[in-house]
C-alpha positions as CSV (number, residue, x, y, z in Angstrom):
1,M,85.6,-13.0,-23.3
2,V,82.6,-11.5,-25.1
3,T,83.6,-8.3,-26.8
4,P,81.6,-5.8,-28.8
5,I,83.5,-6.8,-31.9
6,L,82.3,-10.5,-31.4
7,I,78.7,-9.3,-30.9
8,I,78.8,-7.1,-34.0
9,S,80.3,-10.0,-36.0
10,L,77.3,-12.2,-34.9
11,V,74.8,-9.5,-35.8
12,V,76.4,-9.1,-39.3
13,G,76.5,-12.9,-39.9
14,Y,72.9,-13.4,-38.8
15,F,71.7,-10.4,-41.0
16,L,73.5,-11.9,-44.0
17,L,71.7,-15.2,-43.4
18,L,68.3,-13.3,-43.4
19,I,69.2,-11.5,-46.6
20,G,69.9,-14.9,-48.2
21,I,66.4,-16.1,-47.1
22,S,64.9,-12.8,-48.5
23,W,66.7,-13.1,-51.8
24,V,65.2,-16.7,-52.2
25,T,61.6,-15.9,-51.0
26,G,61.3,-12.3,-52.5
27,K,62.2,-13.1,-56.1
28,Q,58.8,-12.2,-57.4
29,D,58.5,-8.8,-55.4
30,S,54.7,-8.7,-56.2
31,N,52.1,-7.1,-53.9
32,E,50.4,-10.5,-53.6
33,V,53.5,-12.1,-52.3
34,F,54.2,-9.2,-50.0
35,F,50.8,-9.1,-48.4
36,T,49.6,-12.8,-48.4
37,A,52.4,-15.0,-49.6
38,S,50.0,-15.9,-52.4
39,R,48.3,-18.1,-49.6
40,T,50.7,-20.9,-50.2
41,S,52.3,-21.3,-46.8
42,S,52.7,-24.6,-45.0
43,W,50.9,-24.5,-41.7
44,P,53.7,-26.3,-39.6
45,I,56.2,-23.8,-40.8
46,V,53.8,-21.0,-39.9
47,A,53.1,-22.5,-36.4
48,F,56.7,-22.9,-35.6
49,G,57.5,-19.4,-36.7
50,M,54.7,-17.8,-34.8
51,I,56.3,-19.0,-31.6
52,G,59.1,-16.8,-32.1
53,A,56.9,-13.9,-33.2
54,S,54.7,-14.2,-30.2
55,L,57.7,-14.5,-27.8
56,S,59.7,-11.7,-29.2
57,G,62.1,-9.8,-27.0
58,V,59.5,-9.2,-24.4
59,T,59.3,-12.9,-23.3
60,F,62.9,-13.6,-24.1
61,I,64.3,-10.8,-21.9
62,S,61.4,-9.2,-19.9
63,V,59.7,-12.2,-18.6
64,P,62.8,-13.9,-16.9
65,G,63.7,-10.5,-15.3
66,W,60.1,-10.1,-14.0
67,I,60.2,-13.3,-12.0
68,G,61.9,-11.5,-9.0
69,D,58.8,-9.4,-8.5
70,S,55.9,-11.7,-9.8
71,Q,57.3,-15.1,-9.2
72,L,55.5,-17.5,-11.6
73,T,52.2,-15.7,-11.4
74,Y,52.3,-14.6,-15.0
75,F,51.5,-18.2,-15.8
76,Q,48.0,-17.5,-14.8
77,V,47.8,-15.1,-17.7
78,V,49.5,-17.7,-20.0
79,L,46.7,-20.2,-19.2
80,G,44.2,-17.6,-20.3
81,Y,46.1,-17.2,-23.6
82,L,45.4,-20.9,-24.4
83,V,41.6,-20.2,-24.2
84,G,42.0,-17.0,-26.2
85,Y,43.9,-18.9,-29.0
86,M,41.0,-21.4,-29.3
87,I,38.4,-18.6,-29.8
88,V,40.7,-17.0,-32.4
89,A,40.9,-20.3,-34.3
90,Y,37.3,-21.3,-34.2
91,V,35.4,-18.0,-34.1
92,L,37.5,-15.3,-35.9
93,M,39.4,-17.3,-38.5
94,P,36.3,-18.6,-40.2
95,V,35.1,-14.9,-40.6
96,Y,38.4,-13.9,-42.1
97,Y,38.6,-16.8,-44.5
98,K,35.0,-16.5,-45.5
99,N,35.5,-12.8,-46.4
100,K,38.8,-13.4,-48.1
101,T,40.4,-10.4,-46.4
102,T,43.8,-9.0,-47.0
103,S,43.5,-6.7,-44.0
104,I,41.2,-8.2,-41.4
105,Y,39.6,-4.8,-40.9
106,E,38.0,-4.9,-44.2
107,Y,35.5,-7.1,-42.5
108,L,34.3,-4.1,-40.5
109,E,33.6,-2.1,-43.7
110,K,31.5,-5.0,-45.1
111,R,29.7,-5.4,-41.9
112,F,29.1,-1.7,-40.8
113,G,30.7,0.7,-43.2
114,R,33.8,2.9,-44.0
115,S,34.0,4.7,-40.6
116,S,34.0,1.4,-38.6
117,H,36.7,0.2,-41.0
118,L,38.9,3.2,-40.4
119,S,38.3,3.1,-36.7
120,G,39.4,-0.5,-36.4
121,A,42.4,0.0,-38.5
122,F,43.4,3.2,-36.6
123,F,43.3,1.3,-33.3
124,F,45.3,-1.5,-34.7
125,F,47.7,1.0,-36.1
126,I,48.2,2.7,-32.8
127,S,48.5,-0.7,-30.9
128,R,51.0,-2.2,-33.3
129,V,53.2,0.9,-33.5
130,I,53.4,1.0,-29.7
131,G,53.8,-2.7,-29.5
132,A,56.5,-3.0,-32.0
133,A,58.3,0.0,-30.4
134,F,58.1,-1.7,-27.0
135,R,59.6,-4.9,-28.3
136,L,62.4,-3.2,-30.3
137,F,63.3,-0.8,-27.5
138,L,63.9,-3.8,-25.2
139,V,66.4,-5.2,-27.6
140,A,68.0,-1.9,-28.5
141,I,68.7,-1.0,-24.9
142,V,70.5,-4.3,-24.5
143,L,72.7,-3.7,-27.5
144,Q,73.2,-0.2,-26.4
145,E,74.4,-1.1,-22.8
146,F,76.5,-4.1,-23.8
147,V,77.9,-3.1,-27.3
148,F,77.4,0.5,-28.5
149,N,78.2,2.4,-25.3
150,A,81.7,0.9,-25.4
151,W,82.2,2.8,-28.8
152,N,80.2,5.9,-27.7
153,V,77.5,5.3,-30.3
154,P,74.2,7.3,-29.5
155,F,71.1,5.2,-28.7
156,E,69.3,6.9,-31.6
157,V,72.0,5.5,-34.1
158,T,71.6,2.1,-32.6
159,V,67.8,2.1,-33.3
160,I,68.3,3.5,-36.8
161,I,70.7,0.8,-37.7
162,S,68.4,-1.9,-36.4
163,I,65.4,-0.8,-38.3
164,L,67.5,-0.2,-41.5
165,L,68.7,-3.9,-41.4
166,I,65.1,-5.0,-41.0
167,W,63.9,-2.9,-43.8
168,I,66.5,-4.2,-46.2
169,Y,65.4,-7.9,-45.9
170,T,61.6,-7.3,-45.8
171,N,61.5,-4.8,-48.6
172,R,60.8,-7.4,-51.4
173,G,59.4,-10.5,-49.9
174,G,57.2,-9.1,-47.2
175,I,55.1,-11.7,-45.3
176,K,56.4,-14.6,-47.5
177,T,59.9,-13.8,-46.2
178,I,58.9,-13.4,-42.7
179,V,57.1,-16.8,-42.6
180,Y,60.5,-18.4,-43.2
181,T,62.7,-16.1,-41.2
182,D,60.4,-16.5,-38.1
183,T,61.3,-20.3,-38.1
184,L,64.9,-19.5,-37.9
185,Q,64.4,-16.8,-35.3
186,T,62.2,-19.2,-33.2
187,A,65.0,-21.8,-33.3
188,M,67.6,-19.3,-32.2
189,M,65.6,-18.2,-29.2
190,L,64.8,-21.6,-28.0
191,L,68.5,-22.6,-28.4
192,A,69.6,-19.7,-26.3
193,V,67.3,-20.4,-23.4
194,G,68.1,-24.1,-23.5
195,F,71.9,-23.6,-23.4
196,T,71.5,-20.9,-20.5
197,V,69.4,-23.3,-18.5
198,Y,71.9,-26.2,-19.1
199,F,75.0,-24.3,-18.2
200,I,73.6,-22.6,-15.1
201,L,72.5,-26.1,-13.8
202,Q,76.0,-27.3,-14.4
203,H,77.5,-24.3,-12.7
204,L,75.3,-25.0,-9.7
205,G,75.9,-28.8,-9.8
206,W,72.2,-29.5,-10.2
207,S,69.9,-31.6,-12.3
208,F,66.7,-30.1,-13.6
209,S,64.8,-32.0,-10.9
210,D,67.2,-30.8,-8.2
211,F,66.4,-27.2,-9.2
212,I,62.7,-27.8,-9.1
213,Q,62.9,-29.5,-5.6
214,S,65.4,-27.0,-4.1
215,N,64.6,-24.7,-1.3
216,E,65.8,-21.8,-3.4
217,F,63.2,-22.4,-6.0
218,K,60.5,-22.2,-3.3
219,N,61.2,-18.4,-3.2
220,Y,59.9,-18.2,-6.7
221,D,57.3,-21.0,-7.2
222,Q,54.0,-19.2,-6.5
223,I,51.8,-19.6,-9.5
224,F,48.2,-19.0,-8.3
225,V,46.9,-16.0,-6.5
226,T,43.6,-16.8,-5.0
227,D,43.6,-15.2,-1.6
228,S,41.7,-11.9,-2.5
229,I,39.9,-10.8,-5.6
230,L,41.1,-7.3,-4.7
231,S,44.6,-8.1,-5.6
232,R,45.9,-7.0,-9.1
233,N,47.2,-10.5,-10.1
234,H,44.3,-12.6,-8.7
235,F,43.8,-15.8,-10.8
236,L,40.4,-15.0,-12.3
237,K,41.4,-11.4,-13.2
238,S,44.7,-12.7,-14.8
239,F,43.1,-15.7,-16.5
240,I,40.2,-13.7,-18.0
241,G,42.6,-10.8,-18.9
242,G,45.0,-13.3,-20.6
243,A,42.2,-14.8,-22.8
244,F,41.1,-11.3,-23.9
245,I,44.6,-10.2,-24.5
246,T,45.1,-13.1,-26.8
247,I,41.9,-12.6,-28.7
248,C,42.8,-9.0,-29.3
249,M,46.6,-9.1,-29.7
250,T,46.5,-12.1,-32.0
251,G,42.9,-12.5,-33.4
252,L,42.2,-8.8,-33.9
253,D,45.8,-7.9,-34.8
254,Q,46.7,-7.7,-38.5
255,D,50.4,-8.5,-37.6
256,M,49.7,-11.9,-36.2
257,M,46.7,-12.8,-38.4
258,Q,48.5,-11.9,-41.6
259,K,50.7,-15.0,-41.1
260,N,47.7,-17.2,-40.6
261,L,46.0,-15.9,-43.6
262,T,48.9,-17.1,-45.7
263,C,47.9,-20.7,-45.1
264,K,46.2,-22.6,-48.0
265,T,42.9,-23.3,-46.3
266,L,41.0,-22.5,-43.1
267,G,41.5,-26.0,-41.8
268,D,45.3,-25.5,-42.1
269,A,45.2,-22.2,-40.4
270,Q,43.2,-23.8,-37.4
271,K,45.7,-26.5,-37.2
272,N,48.5,-24.0,-37.0
273,M,46.8,-22.0,-34.3
274,T,46.0,-25.0,-32.1
275,V,49.5,-26.6,-32.4
276,F,51.2,-23.2,-31.9
277,S,49.2,-22.3,-28.8
278,I,49.9,-25.5,-26.9
279,I,53.7,-25.3,-27.7
280,L,53.7,-21.6,-26.7
281,V,52.4,-22.3,-23.3
282,V,55.1,-24.9,-22.7
283,V,57.8,-22.6,-23.9
284,T,56.7,-19.6,-22.0
285,A,56.6,-21.7,-18.8
286,F,60.2,-22.6,-19.6
287,F,61.1,-19.0,-19.9
288,M,59.6,-18.4,-16.4
289,L,61.6,-21.3,-14.9
290,L,64.7,-19.8,-16.5
291,G,63.9,-16.5,-14.7
292,A,63.8,-18.3,-11.3
293,L,67.0,-20.0,-12.1
294,L,68.7,-16.7,-13.0
295,Y,67.7,-15.2,-9.7
296,I,69.0,-18.3,-7.8
297,Y,72.3,-18.0,-9.8
298,A,72.6,-14.4,-9.2
299,T,72.2,-14.9,-5.4
300,K,74.9,-17.5,-5.2
301,T,77.3,-15.4,-7.4
302,S,76.5,-12.0,-5.9
303,T,75.3,-10.7,-9.2
304,S,73.1,-7.5,-8.9
305,I,70.4,-6.2,-11.2
306,P,71.9,-3.7,-13.7
307,L,71.2,0.0,-13.6
308,L,69.7,2.0,-16.4
309,D,69.8,5.8,-15.8
310,G,70.6,5.1,-12.2
311,N,67.8,2.8,-11.5
312,P,67.7,-1.1,-11.3
313,N,66.3,-2.5,-14.6
314,T,65.2,-6.1,-14.6
315,D,65.0,-6.2,-18.3
316,L,68.8,-6.1,-18.4
317,F,69.1,-9.0,-15.8
318,F,69.3,-11.9,-18.2
319,P,71.7,-10.1,-20.5
320,E,74.0,-9.3,-17.7
321,I,74.3,-12.9,-16.6
322,A,74.5,-14.2,-20.1
323,L,77.2,-11.8,-21.3
324,N,79.1,-10.9,-18.1
325,G,78.5,-14.0,-16.0
326,S,80.8,-17.0,-15.7
327,L,78.7,-19.3,-17.9
328,G,81.1,-19.2,-20.9
329,V,81.2,-18.1,-24.5
330,I,78.5,-20.6,-25.7
331,V,75.9,-19.0,-23.6
332,A,76.9,-15.6,-24.6
333,V,77.0,-16.4,-28.3
334,T,73.6,-18.2,-28.3
335,F,72.2,-15.4,-26.2
336,I,73.2,-12.7,-28.7
337,L,71.8,-14.8,-31.6
338,G,68.5,-15.3,-29.6
339,L,68.4,-11.5,-28.8
340,I,68.9,-10.5,-32.5
341,A,66.2,-13.1,-33.5
342,A,63.9,-11.6,-30.8
343,A,64.4,-8.1,-32.4
344,Y,63.9,-9.1,-35.9
345,S,60.9,-11.5,-35.3
346,S,58.9,-8.7,-33.8
347,A,60.0,-5.7,-35.8
348,D,60.0,-7.3,-39.3
349,S,56.4,-8.5,-39.0
350,A,55.3,-5.3,-37.6
351,L,56.8,-3.4,-40.5
352,T,55.0,-5.6,-42.9
353,S,51.6,-5.6,-41.2
354,L,51.7,-1.8,-40.7
355,T,52.5,-1.3,-44.3
356,T,49.7,-3.7,-45.2
357,S,47.1,-2.0,-43.2
358,F,48.1,1.5,-44.1
359,C,47.9,0.6,-47.8
360,V,44.7,-1.4,-47.7
361,D,42.7,0.3,-45.0
362,F,43.7,4.0,-45.2
363,L,44.9,4.5,-48.9
364,H,42.3,2.2,-50.5
365,F,45.3,0.6,-52.1
366,N,43.2,-2.0,-54.2
367,K,41.5,0.9,-56.0
368,K,44.8,2.5,-57.2
369,P,46.1,1.9,-60.6
370,K,48.1,-1.4,-60.8
371,A,51.2,0.5,-62.2
372,K,51.4,2.6,-59.0
373,Q,50.6,0.0,-56.3
374,K,54.1,-1.3,-55.9
375,S,55.6,2.2,-55.7
376,I,53.0,3.2,-53.1
377,R,53.8,0.1,-51.1
378,K,57.5,0.7,-50.9
379,K,57.0,4.3,-49.9
380,V,54.7,3.3,-47.1
381,H,57.2,0.6,-46.0
382,V,59.8,3.4,-45.5
383,L,57.4,5.7,-43.7
384,M,56.5,2.9,-41.3
385,S,60.2,2.3,-40.5
386,F,60.7,5.9,-39.7
387,L,57.6,5.9,-37.4
388,I,58.9,2.9,-35.4
389,I,62.3,4.6,-35.0
390,L,60.7,7.7,-33.5
391,M,58.6,5.7,-31.1
392,V,61.6,3.7,-29.8
393,I,63.4,6.9,-29.2
394,I,60.6,8.4,-27.3
395,F,60.3,5.3,-25.1
396,R,64.0,5.6,-24.2
397,Y,63.1,8.7,-22.2
398,V,59.6,8.1,-20.9
399,L,59.4,4.4,-20.1
400,D,59.5,3.7,-16.3
401,R,58.4,0.1,-15.9
402,N,59.1,-3.5,-16.8
403,V,58.4,-3.8,-20.6
404,I,56.1,-6.9,-20.5
405,D,53.9,-5.2,-17.8
406,G,53.8,-2.0,-19.7
407,L,52.8,-3.8,-23.0
408,L,49.9,-5.5,-21.4
409,I,48.6,-2.4,-19.7
410,V,48.7,-0.4,-23.0
411,A,46.9,-3.2,-24.7
412,G,43.9,-2.6,-22.4
413,Y,43.4,0.8,-23.8
414,T,44.1,0.3,-27.5
415,Y,42.6,-3.2,-28.3
416,G,39.4,-2.7,-26.4
417,P,37.6,-0.8,-29.3
418,L,38.7,-3.6,-31.7
419,L,37.2,-6.2,-29.3
420,G,33.8,-4.4,-29.0
421,L,33.6,-3.7,-32.8
422,F,34.3,-7.4,-33.9
423,A,32.2,-8.8,-31.1
424,F,29.2,-6.6,-32.1
425,G,29.7,-7.5,-35.7
426,I,30.0,-11.3,-35.1
427,F,27.4,-11.9,-32.3
428,T,24.7,-9.6,-33.4
429,K,22.9,-8.9,-36.7
430,H,22.3,-5.3,-36.1
431,K,23.4,-2.4,-38.4
432,I,24.7,0.7,-36.8
433,H,24.9,4.5,-37.5
434,D,28.4,4.1,-39.0
435,K,29.3,7.6,-38.9
436,L,29.1,7.7,-35.0
437,V,31.4,4.8,-34.5
438,L,34.6,7.0,-34.0
439,V,32.7,9.0,-31.3
440,I,31.8,5.7,-29.5
441,V,35.2,4.2,-29.6
442,S,36.9,7.4,-28.4
443,I,34.5,7.8,-25.4
444,S,35.2,4.0,-24.6
445,V,39.0,4.7,-24.5
446,M,38.6,7.9,-22.4
447,L,36.4,6.1,-19.9
448,T,38.8,3.2,-19.7
449,I,41.7,5.5,-19.0
450,I,39.7,7.2,-16.2
451,L,38.9,3.8,-14.7
452,G,42.5,2.7,-14.9
453,Q,43.6,5.8,-13.0
454,I,41.1,5.4,-10.0
455,P,43.1,4.8,-6.8
456,D,42.5,1.4,-5.2
457,S,41.7,3.2,-2.0
458,L,38.4,4.5,-3.6
459,L,37.5,1.0,-4.7
460,G,37.8,-0.6,-1.3
461,G,41.2,-2.0,-2.0
462,Y,40.4,-3.4,-5.4
463,V,43.4,-3.1,-7.6
464,I,42.5,-2.9,-11.4
465,G,44.6,-5.1,-13.6
466,Y,44.4,-6.6,-17.1
467,E,40.6,-6.8,-16.8
468,L,40.6,-3.4,-18.3
469,L,40.7,-4.9,-21.8
470,P,37.4,-6.7,-21.6
471,V,35.8,-3.8,-19.8
472,N,36.9,-1.5,-22.6
473,G,35.6,-3.9,-25.1
474,L,32.2,-4.1,-23.2
475,I,31.9,-0.3,-23.1
476,T,32.4,-0.2,-26.8
477,F,29.9,-3.0,-27.3
478,I,27.2,-1.1,-25.2
479,G,28.0,2.2,-27.2
480,L,27.4,0.4,-30.5
481,W,24.2,-1.1,-29.2
482,I,23.0,2.5,-28.4
483,I,23.7,3.6,-31.9
484,K,22.2,0.5,-33.7
485,R,19.8,1.1,-36.4
486,P,16.1,0.0,-35.9
487,Q,15.4,-3.4,-37.3
488,P,13.2,-3.0,-40.5
489,L,9.7,-4.5,-40.1
490,K,9.3,-7.9,-41.7
491,P,6.7,-7.7,-44.5
492,K,3.4,-9.5,-43.8
493,V,2.7,-12.7,-45.7
């Protein structure tokens, strides 16, 4: 029997292990270690750890629960991810390493000016706060439903405790600690999904090939949607949207790129990204197969989707089966460990990257006296913790959709300006009227929001999906073209 006491014991034990890693990796407690790990990370360790950071609680819990509504069509988006990772590795990374950036948005100041730098950093800041809150919210509601409700602990207290634990072990070592804790967290998540698949198959009396060939699996095996371009999840829309989501949510995101920039050389960082991207596609596919298996198991055991505030919530589907099903204590224990890993792998790196960006991009941290830099960094780290706590609590009362779907939709609005800014900087040689950049990106976001709200009936049945992200980037790019400076005349020879 899985009890709240057992779950709390696992949380405490795992936390103590993370504290031990933090103590070893954070001995120096310097700003260079916190922000860049002194650029000494081994690329295989970074690659393996990034799998867990990319999956997070969203893939661990939300993707399996989403299979009932979407079948395997999310894999179209995942295939687009693979293309996006290659663009990140061979287009964006060379720019970052060449400019020796601590925050990737420093590139925008070198290329255009201070206003562009602040605009890029601002949209990352909004994107990462929302993204981290989405991910932590998902894990917090699971802990709340299956642990803390039994003790009448308020949701707000659950969130505060979760962030406090994360703050404690990232306070000293920063990104250097996270590079190593992410490897542990990846292992825990993969172990959890592997045990769950194994024990469900045993319960059903199937081999893996029996599962794939079963009539029950045919209810969930649709991958490609090619019938009508009007549909929201048509292959081209999903594939292109997936590629741009990866370019933005990895390549233009300080959180993900900060890990890559800890590698010794550009070549090592590119190896890391290539290997990581291939493994991630395989692992995500396995999570989707787990989702189909969970629904088959639920049908055979009459397990229903749990309710949250009186409404069915598919994000609680995997936890319900793992903790309250008949799969045994091994599945329950590894699920909890995977869940904790998912929570920490997303929130810890978010805290570090938000701290880095706020210090470097907004406070001009590098221009502050050396004696004050560490104190400023630690105060900002605390501030970012409170901000994420606030956002998670807000989501508890306003979020009304599956988390993975909500996260990708929000990305279309917040990452588009970053896409346009970096694309214009890399693929053109024009200077721009830097002071007008904030106006351009604000207009771009507003136009994209308006486009996203247009009813499909006014578009001949065309349902707008994840293609909002590249559209947003294109609008920004066009706006920057409009405010470009005239090219100076070349002197006559």
